[in-house]
ZAFI-51180 format. One record per residue (C-alpha): residue number from 1; x, y, z. Coordinates in Angstrom, 3 decimals, always signed. Layout:
! residues N
NUM, X, Y, Z;
...
//
This chain:
! residues 190
1, -31.528, -46.027, +54.065;
2, -33.181, -44.220, +51.220;
3, -31.123, -43.422, +48.139;
4, -32.810, -41.236, +45.580;
5, -31.554, -39.939, +42.289;
6, -32.423, -36.746, +40.532;
7, -34.912, -37.286, +37.691;
8, -33.206, -38.245, +34.437;
9, -34.156, -39.584, +31.052;
10, -32.980, -43.069, +30.111;
11, -32.417, -41.949, +26.539;
12, -30.113, -38.990, +27.162;
13, -26.691, -39.305, +25.536;
14, -23.634, -39.398, +27.806;
15, -22.144, -36.274, +29.388;
16, -25.167, -34.003, +28.950;
17, -26.145, -33.516, +32.589;
18, -24.505, -30.780, +34.632;
19, -26.517, -31.461, +37.799;
20, -25.021, -34.081, +40.116;
21, -26.827, -37.184, +41.290;
22, -28.084, -37.045, +44.863;
23, -26.735, -40.209, +46.474;
24, -26.742, -38.833, +49.982;
25, -28.397, -40.944, +52.634;
26, -31.503, -39.437, +54.196;
27, -30.533, -41.003, +57.512;
28, -27.107, -41.480, +59.142;
29, -24.827, -44.108, +57.615;
30, -24.910, -47.494, +59.255;
31, -22.423, -50.183, +58.424;
32, -23.295, -52.826, +55.890;
33, -21.971, -56.350, +55.789;
34, -21.734, -59.040, +53.186;
35, -20.288, -62.413, +52.288;
36, -19.868, -65.022, +49.612;
37, -22.348, -67.906, +49.429;
38, -20.444, -70.202, +51.805;
39, -19.674, -67.234, +54.121;
40, -15.944, -67.986, +54.195;
41, -15.271, -64.474, +52.821;
42, -17.086, -61.928, +54.981;
43, -16.687, -58.177, +54.998;
44, -18.072, -54.917, +56.332;
45, -18.453, -51.539, +54.620;
46, -17.436, -48.783, +57.020;
47, -18.579, -45.941, +54.762;
48, -21.304, -45.245, +52.250;
49, -20.294, -46.077, +48.673;
50, -19.071, -43.348, +46.348;
51, -21.753, -44.342, +43.839;
52, -23.702, -47.448, +42.789;
53, -23.420, -48.476, +39.129;
54, -25.759, -50.752, +37.253;
55, -23.704, -51.773, +34.220;
56, -25.484, -53.184, +31.181;
57, -22.385, -53.768, +29.014;
58, -21.966, -57.120, +27.267;
59, -18.827, -57.863, +29.306;
60, -20.714, -57.553, +32.593;
61, -23.587, -59.589, +31.180;
62, -21.201, -62.380, +30.200;
63, -19.183, -62.351, +33.421;
64, -22.200, -62.188, +35.732;
65, -24.399, -64.522, +33.704;
66, -27.161, -61.935, +34.108;
67, -28.618, -58.923, +32.298;
68, -26.415, -56.465, +34.229;
69, -23.927, -56.129, +37.087;
70, -24.676, -54.009, +40.154;
71, -21.530, -52.640, +41.817;
72, -20.900, -50.316, +44.747;
73, -17.782, -48.217, +44.147;
74, -16.000, -47.662, +47.457;
75, -12.519, -46.947, +48.720;
76, -10.626, -50.175, +49.533;
77, -9.775, -48.750, +52.961;
78, -13.519, -48.590, +53.728;
79, -14.004, -52.340, +53.323;
80, -12.993, -54.375, +56.349;
81, -12.251, -58.032, +55.617;
82, -13.643, -60.145, +58.469;
83, -13.207, -63.667, +57.144;
84, -11.015, -65.487, +54.688;
85, -9.274, -63.407, +52.021;
86, -10.653, -63.677, +48.490;
87, -8.344, -64.771, +45.674;
88, -7.873, -62.693, +42.538;
89, -8.086, -63.655, +38.911;
90, -7.335, -61.295, +36.033;
91, -10.089, -61.040, +33.427;
92, -10.064, -59.136, +30.148;
93, -12.157, -56.004, +29.618;
94, -13.286, -54.076, +26.560;
95, -10.687, -51.390, +27.359;
96, -7.911, -53.961, +27.173;
97, -6.704, -52.978, +30.659;
98, -8.393, -55.873, +32.456;
99, -9.995, -56.207, +35.849;
100, -8.929, -58.245, +38.840;
101, -11.953, -60.141, +40.174;
102, -11.677, -61.366, +43.750;
103, -13.507, -64.599, +44.491;
104, -14.019, -66.830, +47.480;
105, -11.425, -69.626, +47.268;
106, -14.085, -72.134, +48.386;
107, -17.376, -71.312, +46.609;
108, -15.820, -69.130, +43.847;
109, -18.415, -66.340, +44.204;
110, -17.094, -62.990, +42.953;
111, -17.189, -60.595, +45.917;
112, -15.534, -57.527, +44.375;
113, -13.100, -56.411, +41.715;
114, -10.458, -53.820, +40.913;
115, -10.491, -52.125, +37.511;
116, -7.236, -50.914, +35.994;
117, -8.395, -47.289, +35.868;
118, -8.771, -47.011, +39.649;
119, -6.342, -49.727, +40.667;
120, -6.262, -51.234, +44.132;
121, -7.576, -48.050, +45.760;
122, -11.197, -48.639, +44.728;
123, -13.314, -51.748, +45.091;
124, -16.310, -52.546, +42.920;
125, -18.304, -54.530, +45.489;
126, -20.916, -56.884, +44.034;
127, -24.204, -55.662, +45.513;
128, -25.662, -59.170, +45.537;
129, -23.071, -60.261, +48.117;
130, -24.377, -57.754, +50.674;
131, -26.579, -59.037, +53.477;
132, -29.038, -56.218, +52.691;
133, -28.584, -55.504, +48.971;
134, -31.909, -53.647, +48.852;
135, -30.250, -50.773, +50.735;
136, -28.199, -49.962, +47.620;
137, -30.292, -49.411, +44.477;
138, -28.411, -48.122, +41.444;
139, -27.579, -44.430, +41.292;
140, -26.821, -44.650, +37.590;
141, -27.254, -47.101, +34.718;
142, -24.335, -47.296, +32.297;
143, -23.866, -48.858, +28.856;
144, -27.604, -48.997, +28.254;
145, -26.901, -49.123, +24.507;
146, -26.357, -52.862, +25.114;
147, -29.099, -53.233, +27.749;
148, -31.339, -56.247, +27.252;
149, -34.555, -54.959, +25.636;
150, -36.763, -56.598, +28.271;
151, -35.005, -54.770, +31.135;
152, -37.123, -51.742, +32.005;
153, -35.419, -48.854, +33.774;
154, -37.378, -46.911, +36.372;
155, -38.850, -43.624, +35.123;
156, -36.370, -40.820, +35.686;
157, -33.392, -43.168, +36.190;
158, -29.964, -41.671, +35.478;
159, -28.843, -43.638, +32.430;
160, -26.227, -43.339, +29.696;
161, -25.649, -45.112, +26.408;
162, -22.043, -45.674, +27.419;
163, -20.092, -44.133, +30.311;
164, -20.422, -40.605, +31.696;
165, -18.294, -37.815, +33.099;
166, -17.848, -38.377, +36.846;
167, -17.135, -34.708, +37.602;
168, -20.540, -33.704, +36.224;
169, -22.657, -36.307, +37.990;
170, -21.177, -37.483, +41.247;
171, -22.183, -35.625, +44.380;
172, -19.495, -33.224, +45.662;
173, -18.742, -35.426, +48.695;
174, -17.998, -38.437, +46.459;
175, -15.831, -36.352, +44.126;
176, -13.846, -35.084, +47.128;
177, -13.340, -38.640, +48.411;
178, -12.258, -39.804, +44.923;
179, -9.761, -36.959, +44.593;
180, -8.357, -37.682, +48.075;
181, -7.545, -41.230, +46.952;
182, -5.338, -39.944, +44.178;
183, -3.860, -36.741, +45.680;
184, -0.297, -38.048, +45.505;
185, -0.690, -39.240, +41.945;
186, -2.906, -38.151, +39.135;
187, -6.587, -38.989, +39.545;
188, -8.108, -41.001, +36.696;
189, -9.936, -38.780, +34.198;
190, -13.612, -38.146, +34.573;
//
């Protein structure tokens, strides 16, 4: 599956783009599967992700032990658990609201997490746990103000010093799916 983004500058300040990112697949969606290292926790994605974030914040760097974290945002109902259930641990975040990271109880690999802003309705699936992670390159780079200086972003990558305004950048289909998750309650801002 090819995922392309509209040309962007990696030095543009947040919230300046009115055009949405094109995350639409150029071919029909096909399921994706993934697992932890020991394959006790296995899962399948039954829908394309809403968006793929590459987060360069210091929190993600610390928690992943890497220069960034690559997460697929997807509705929890679109992730089918096939193996053992992961176990959650609450970790602090810069916002103070925390995130619940779900790990394999055996090998302790983080498979996905829930952030307080979206709650249990949205999973942030760790791209590296997918069987074919190369199918999901980042749609957007966030918190590049704290990006490691040796990490080079692709020319034209959508990138923001901090976060961005979802309503201005997500494709209409992803915005509609996001809103549907929160129709009974208030959707998180953005």
